[in-house]
N, C-alpha and C positions, 0 to 999 in steps of 0.2 A: 490716649497716650500709653505707651508701654512702660511699665514700672519693672525694673530689674533691680533685685536685692543685691547689695554688696556681697561678693565672695569672700571678702578679706577677713581674716580672723583678728580679733583682739589679740595684740602681743601680750605675752605673759608679763604681768608688772614686775615681777621679781627679775626677770631677765632685762627689763627696760631700765631698772634702777641700777644694775650692776653694770650694764653696758655702758652707761653715760657718766660713770665715775671717771673716766679717763678724761673728761672734759676740764677738770681742774686744771688751771695753768696759773703759774706764779705772777705773770704779769698782771692779773686781775687785783691781786692783793698787795698793791704798794702800800707805803707806810701811811699816806692820807687815808686811803681806804680802810685800812686796819683799824685806825684811830676812829673813823666815822662809824664803823660796825661796833667798835667798843662803846661809843657813844650811845647807839641805839640799844644796845644791851643794858647799859647803866640806866637809861631813861625808861626801861621796861618795854619798850616796842618789840624787842626780840630776846630770846634767851640763848640761842645758838644758831650758827650758820651750819648746816648738815652736810648736803652733798649736791653736787651739780646736776641739773636736770635738763638743762639745754645750752647750746652754744649757738650764737647768731654772729653777724658780720661785725657789729659793733659792742656787743654785750653777752656776758654769761648770766644765766638765770640758776639761781640756787633755792633749794627747799630750805626753809628756816624753822625754828621752832619757836613759839610765842607762848605767852601766859595763856592764850586760851586755845592754842592748837597749833596751825601751821601758817606760814606765809610764804610767799614767793618773793626773793630778793633779786633784783636785776642789778647787776654792776656793769657799768659802761667803762671799757678799756680806753684810758685817756691816751695812751701813747700810740695805740695801733688801730684806733677806729678810722672808720671812712668818713672824714670831715667834710670832704665836698659834697658828699650825699646828705649830709645833715644840714648843711648851708642852703642846698637847693630846697629844702622844705622849710626852712626857718625865714629865709628872705621872702618878703611879700606877706608874712603873717604879721598883721598889726599889733599882736600881743608881745612881739619880740622885736623891737625897733632899735634898742641900744644895748647891744651885748658886746663883750669882748670877741675879737677876732682869734684870739690864741685857742689852741687846742683846748685846754681846760675850760675856758670861758664857753664855748661852743658846746662842750659835753654837758656843763651845768644848765645851759639854756635848754638844751634837749630833754634832760631830765624833768625839768620844770614843766616843758611842753607836753611830755608823756603824761605826767600826774594830772595836769589839768585836762588833758584829751580824755583821759579816763573818767574823770569826773563829769565832763560835757556829757559822754556817752551815756552814763548813768542816769544823768538828769532827763536824756532823751528817751529812756526806757529801753535801752539797748543793752544786751547781755554782754559784760566784760568784768575782768576782775577787779573788785572794789579796791580803789586806790587807799593806801593806809599812810604812808610816810614818804618824804623823798628828802634827800640833801646832796648837794654837789652831784657826784655820779652815780649814787645809789638810789634806787626806787624799791619800796616796799608794798606790796600787793597781795590781794588775796590769793591763797593757793588754790587751785582748781585742782582736784584729785580724791581719791578714795582711800582711806585708812594709810594716808602719808604717801600714796604712790601717785605721782603725777598722772593726769588725763593725758591722752594722745591727740594728735592733730586729725582733722578731717582726712588728710592726705594719707596718714598712716593707717587708718582703721575704716575708711570709706563711710558709706551712709546705707543704712538699712530701712530709711524712710526717706528716700531721695526727694520726692515730691514735697513732703513736709519741710524738710531741712532747706530746700531750694528756696521755698516761699518765706520761710523764716529768715534766711539771709537777705533776701531782695526786701523783705520788710524793715530789717535793721539799716540797711543802706538808705532806704528812704526816710526813716525817721531820723537819722543824722542829717540827711540834706535837708528835710523840713526844718530842723533846728539850726541849720546854718553851718553844717560841718559836713566834711567828707574824710573817710579814712584813708584812702589813697593807696591802699596796699591790700584790699581784701582777695584772699585766695586760699585755696585749701591748706596752704601752709600756715595760714594766720588764723585759723579757726580750731579751738579746741573742742571736743566732743564730751560735755560734761553732764553727770546726772543719769538717773534712771526713770523713763527713757532719755537718751541722750539729747541733749539741746546744744545748738551751736553757740560758742562764745567768741567773740571777737578778741585778738589779742596784737600785741605790737602796733599800738596806736600813736607811736612818738611822730610819725611821719604826718599824720592827719592835719589838714589845714581847714581855714575857715572857707565859707562859699564865696566870700569876696576876693579870696586868692586868686590870681590870674589864671592859674592852671586848674582850678577847682573842677570845673566842668569836665575837662581832659582826665582828671583822675576819677571822677565819677563814672564816665564811661568806661574806664578801665575796669574799675571795681565791678560794674555789672555784668560786663563782658567775661571776666574772670569767672565769676558765679555760674553764668549761663553755660559756658564752655565746659566747667566742671560736670555740671549736672546733666549736659548733654550726653554723655556717656551711658547714662541710666535711662535716656529715652525721654527725659523730661525737657519740655519747652515753654517758655513764656514770651510769647509774642508781646511786643509793645511795652516791655517792663521798663526800658529806659525813659521812655515818654511819659509814662505813669510817673515816675519818679521825679523827673524833671518838673512835671505839673504841681507836684507837691511842693517843690521849692518855691514857686510863685505864690503859693498861699501860706508859706511858712512863716515862722516868727523871726523877727530881727535877731542878728548873732549876738547873743548875750554874752558870749565869751569874750568879748573885747572889754567888758567891764570888770571880768575877774581879776 
């Protein structure tokens, strides 16, 4: 197999920090959210919310200062989020059978789902940000970065060890499937490269579903295809990867997330 090193250069961290300051939007900081952040500060979970590091379709992520260092704070936009997309991943999840169908109720259920999914991933031995706290539309989790500057995605920096990173991501997908779970959106955009040497960490796990979900296998196939497609440009091939992961599910444990 041909191995081709990434020609992409690490973006200057200072430039990244300055470039993404523009992501602050007043719509994120409505009165209920401000009161909730004040509550987190009062309770000692946070000391301050510093600056934005990412803007997604439904949420903005901020770096925050804590008594022990830094955290990432994900704030979901209640008024402008893609609620239909959220419902598509909540419907059919046995953990969320009685939720309010109004915007705020859907967002609150999604944040609870993301927190529980992070915990499930950790228990399966998969690299994800450590969940710290959540309430309503705010999720607090481990900050992945160096010296207060956030790590970059696989899409942004590429892979200097594509064979190893491909195998690691496939192993993560397999561990989750064996544990009765599928991420449902694994791609180079949802993988942070953290540490030295760089290791892949899965992020944005809110849409993840249990293996009993009616579309779980469809989501699994998509996750595996995305990983293989990305690393194919480095000449990495992994024949039979999907079949091996599907077989792991047959011998996997019962979905314990139901009881959480």
